[in-house]
N, C-alpha and C positions, 0 to 999 in steps of 0.2 A: 276318977282324974287320969287323962290320959299321961302315960309316960312320955318322957322326953326321947327323942330320937338318940341322942348321945347323952351319956351321962356326964356329969361335969369332970371326971377324971380322964373318960376317954377323950374329952374334948381337948382336954388340957395336952393329953399324949401327942394328938394330930397337931396341935398347932406349934408343938414344940419341934416335931419332924419337918413342917415348912420353914425352910432356913432362906435367908436372903438371896442366896444364890440360886436356890431352886425358884423363888419368884421369879428373878432376873431371866433364868432360862424359859419360863412358862410364858413370860412377856415375851421375850426374844421369839417364840414360837409362834406365839399367837400373831405376831407383827407380822412375821415372813410369810405364814400363811394368809395375811389377808393380803400381802402384797401380790403374792403368786397367784391370788384369784383374781385380784384387780386387773393384772395384766394380762388374764386369759380372757376377762369378758372384752378386753379392746379387740381379741382378736374375731370375737363375736358381730363384727362391724356387718352389717347389711345394705348392700347397693340399694339407693333410693327408686321406687316405682315410678318416680316422676322425672319427665326428663330436663327442667331445670334444677331441681335439686340434685340430680346425679352430675351435670355439669359444673355447679358450684362444688361439690364435692370434690371432683376431678381436680379441677382449678385449685382448690385450696389445698389439697393434699401435696400438689406440684408446688405451690407457693412456700409451704411449711418444710418441704424436701423429703417430703414421704413418697418417693418414689415408688417404693413396693407398693403402698396401697395406690397411689395413681395408676398405676400400671394394670391395675385390675379391673381398670376402666376402658381400657386400650383396646379395639376390636381387633381380635386377633386374627392377623393377616401377617404376612412377610413384610409387606412394605411399613404396615404400622408399626410393627416390631422394631424394625429397623429405625425407622423415625423416631420413635420413643427412645431408644437405646443412645442415639445421639444426643438429644436432650438431656438424656441422663447424664452421660457423660460430661456435657458441658457445666452441667450443674455442678458434677462433683469436683471437678475441675476449677471451679468459681472460688474467689477468696471467701476466707471466713466472713469477712464484712458483706459482702454481697449475697452472700446466702442470709446471714441476719437481716439484710434488708427486705429479702424477697420474704422471710418468715414473719415479718412485722408491716407487711403491704396486706391491704385489704384489696377485694373484687371491686371494681368501679363500673359505672356504665354499663350495666347488663341490658342487652336488650334480647327478649327471647322470641324467635320466630318459627313456630310449627310449621312445616310444610305440609305433611299429612299425619297421619295417626302413629306413623313410625319413623321419621324423619323430623328435625329440628337443627336450628340453627343458633348459636349462643352466641353473641357478640359482647366484649367486654375488654376492659383494661386494668391494671393494678396502680395501686399509688405509688410504686417504687418506679416503673418503667414508663407509665403512662401513654403505652402504645396500644392503639386498638388491634385486637386478636380477635378471633372467630374460631371456633370448634363446631364441628358437626356432630350431633347426637344421633344415632339408628338403633331403631330396637329389634334385636335379634333374640329368638329364644326367650321371648318375656323378659329380658333385660335391655337397660340402656347402655349403650357403648358408645365410646368416642371414636370416630373415624378420623384419624391423626392424618390421614392423606390430604383431607380437604384442607387441613390447615398451611400446608406445605404447596399447595397447587394453585391453579388461576381458580380459586373459589367464586369470584363474581358470576363467572359464566354457569355455574350450578345452581345459582340462586334464581326464584323466580321474577 
């Protein structure tokens, strides 16, 4: 017959050493580690390889007020960064109610128009403002980027 891993007397002593305070500490540490891990996995976001999905993600991050993530889609150049900074400032200055309206808004009337294998136009509106908007997506370095200049220029001339 196999001998038990712990003799009853040893088990009794171990159980007496575990106080409710120690159980609370262990539970608190476990929950803290779980929360830290889950927040770290959020930063593991990978931009989509598909232009439609990249455009949707950009728009949704902007509607949600997550300008830091939305900015990761902006084609890096001086004009794009300046234009995005203006939009970011406007959002920051918006009322709490307006920010909440944007956050609750959904993307509507999506029309996707690929121009070639590295350029596409995404037309959309949102359920809050209900205004038609367009963004241009360009593939550079294997990633899809939002060319924000297109949104604020005479973009009709740039379409086929």
